[in-house]
C-alpha positions as CSV (number, residue, x, y, z in Angstrom):
1,X,-7.5,-12.9,-2.9
2,X,-4.0,-12.5,-1.6
3,X,-2.4,-14.2,-4.6
4,X,-3.7,-11.7,-7.2
5,X,-2.6,-8.8,-5.0
6,X,0.8,-10.3,-4.4
7,X,1.2,-11.0,-8.2
8,X,0.2,-7.4,-8.9
9,X,2.6,-6.0,-6.3
10,X,5.4,-8.2,-7.7
11,X,4.9,-6.9,-11.3
12,X,4.5,-3.3,-10.1
13,X,7.8,-3.6,-8.2
14,X,9.5,-5.1,-11.3
15,X,8.1,-2.3,-13.5
16,X,9.2,0.4,-11.1
17,X,12.8,-1.0,-11.1
18,X,12.9,-1.1,-14.9
19,X,11.5,2.4,-15.1
20,X,14.1,3.7,-12.7
21,X,17.0,2.0,-14.5
22,X,16.1,3.7,-17.7
23,X,17.6,7.0,-16.5
24,X,21.0,8.5,-17.2
25,X,24.2,7.0,-16.0
26,X,26.1,8.6,-13.1
27,X,28.7,9.9,-15.6
28,X,26.1,11.7,-17.7
29,X,24.5,13.1,-14.6
30,X,27.9,14.4,-13.5
31,X,28.6,15.8,-16.9
32,X,25.3,17.7,-16.9
33,X,26.0,19.0,-13.4
34,X,29.4,20.2,-14.4
35,X,28.0,21.8,-17.6
36,X,25.2,23.5,-15.7
37,X,27.6,25.0,-13.2
38,X,29.8,26.2,-16.0
39,X,27.0,27.8,-17.9
40,X,25.9,29.6,-14.7
41,X,29.4,30.8,-14.1
42,X,29.7,31.9,-17.7
43,X,26.5,33.9,-17.3
44,X,27.8,35.6,-14.1
45,X,31.1,36.4,-15.7
46,X,29.3,37.8,-18.7
47,X,27.3,40.1,-16.4
48,X,30.5,41.1,-14.6
49,X,32.1,42.1,-18.0
50,X,29.0,44.1,-18.9
51,X,29.1,46.0,-15.6
52,X,32.8,46.7,-16.1
53,X,32.2,47.9,-19.7
54,X,29.5,50.2,-18.4
55,X,31.7,51.5,-15.6
56,X,34.6,52.2,-18.0
57,X,32.2,53.7,-20.5
58,X,31.0,56.2,-18.0
59,X,34.5,57.1,-17.0
60,X,35.4,57.6,-20.6
61,X,32.4,59.8,-21.2
62,X,33.2,61.9,-18.1
63,X,36.8,62.3,-19.1
64,X,36.0,63.1,-22.7
65,X,33.6,65.8,-21.6
66,X,36.4,67.5,-19.7
67,X,37.4,70.7,-21.6
68,X,41.0,70.4,-20.5
69,X,41.5,66.9,-21.9
70,X,43.2,68.2,-25.1
71,X,45.7,70.3,-23.2
72,X,46.4,68.2,-20.1
73,X,48.9,65.4,-20.7
74,X,48.0,63.6,-17.5
75,X,44.3,63.5,-18.5
76,X,45.2,62.4,-22.0
77,X,47.3,59.5,-20.6
78,X,44.4,58.6,-18.3
79,X,42.0,58.7,-21.2
80,X,44.3,56.5,-23.3
81,X,44.6,54.0,-20.4
82,X,40.9,53.9,-19.9
83,X,40.3,53.4,-23.7
84,X,42.8,50.5,-23.6
85,X,41.1,48.9,-20.6
86,X,37.8,49.2,-22.3
87,X,39.2,47.5,-25.4
88,X,40.7,44.8,-23.3
89,X,37.4,44.1,-21.6
90,X,35.6,44.0,-24.9
91,X,38.2,41.5,-26.1
92,X,37.6,39.3,-23.0
93,X,33.9,39.4,-23.6
94,X,34.4,38.3,-27.2
95,X,36.8,35.5,-26.0
96,X,34.1,34.3,-23.6
97,X,31.5,34.2,-26.4
98,X,33.9,32.4,-28.7
99,X,34.6,29.8,-25.9
100,X,30.9,29.2,-25.5
101,X,30.2,28.9,-29.3
102,X,33.2,26.5,-29.7
103,X,32.4,24.2,-26.8
104,X,30.4,21.1,-27.3
105,X,27.5,21.1,-24.9
106,X,25.3,18.2,-23.9
107,X,21.7,18.8,-24.9
108,X,19.0,18.6,-22.2
109,X,17.0,15.4,-21.8
110,X,14.0,17.3,-23.1
111,X,15.9,18.4,-26.2
112,X,17.1,14.9,-26.8
113,X,13.6,13.5,-26.6
114,X,12.5,16.1,-29.2
115,X,15.1,14.7,-31.6
116,X,18.0,17.1,-31.1
117,X,21.2,15.3,-32.0
118,X,23.8,14.8,-29.4
119,X,26.9,16.8,-30.6
120,X,29.1,14.1,-29.2
121,X,27.6,11.6,-31.6
122,X,25.0,8.9,-31.0
123,X,27.8,6.3,-30.4
124,X,29.6,8.4,-27.8
125,X,30.3,6.7,-24.6
126,X,29.3,8.3,-21.3
127,X,32.9,8.4,-20.0
128,X,34.0,10.1,-23.3
129,X,31.3,12.7,-22.9
130,X,32.2,13.3,-19.2
131,X,35.9,13.7,-20.2
132,X,34.9,16.2,-22.9
133,X,32.8,18.2,-20.5
134,X,35.6,18.2,-17.9
135,X,37.9,19.5,-20.7
136,X,35.4,22.3,-21.3
137,X,35.4,23.0,-17.6
138,X,39.2,23.2,-17.5
139,X,39.4,25.6,-20.5
140,X,36.6,27.7,-19.0
141,X,38.4,27.9,-15.6
142,X,41.6,29.1,-17.4
143,X,39.6,31.7,-19.3
144,X,37.7,32.8,-16.2
145,X,41.0,33.3,-14.4
146,X,42.4,35.3,-17.3
147,X,39.3,37.5,-17.4
148,X,39.2,38.0,-13.7
149,X,42.9,39.1,-13.8
150,X,42.2,41.4,-16.7
151,X,39.3,43.3,-15.1
152,X,40.9,43.9,-11.7
């Protein structure tokens, strides 16, 4: 009786080890973590830009409703400055969207199982994918810094 149970336990242990080893490499796991962090930060930055545009839009509306805008050079200068800031923030929002659309992103495991192609190619090595994602992270951090400076 012990022998069949021992054999079953042995095969179960081997099957468990094989199943666990079928997962992603540490490099792909790290790439997915970096990518997930970047996408969340991009979303937060996008929300910050939306709030800034809303704030600047309200200020522009208030200033344009002022009846003395056309005759007060100080108010005209303030209006022109606000309009320029608004335009700059719109440009940053556009730059952020362009960065996202031009960045190669690793599809989720679920998407890959559904047949979505890996944009890095089916022969891409894990370390090459990680380097590409780290490159995306570096360019995102530069853009994030530029945007944060512009909206202060």
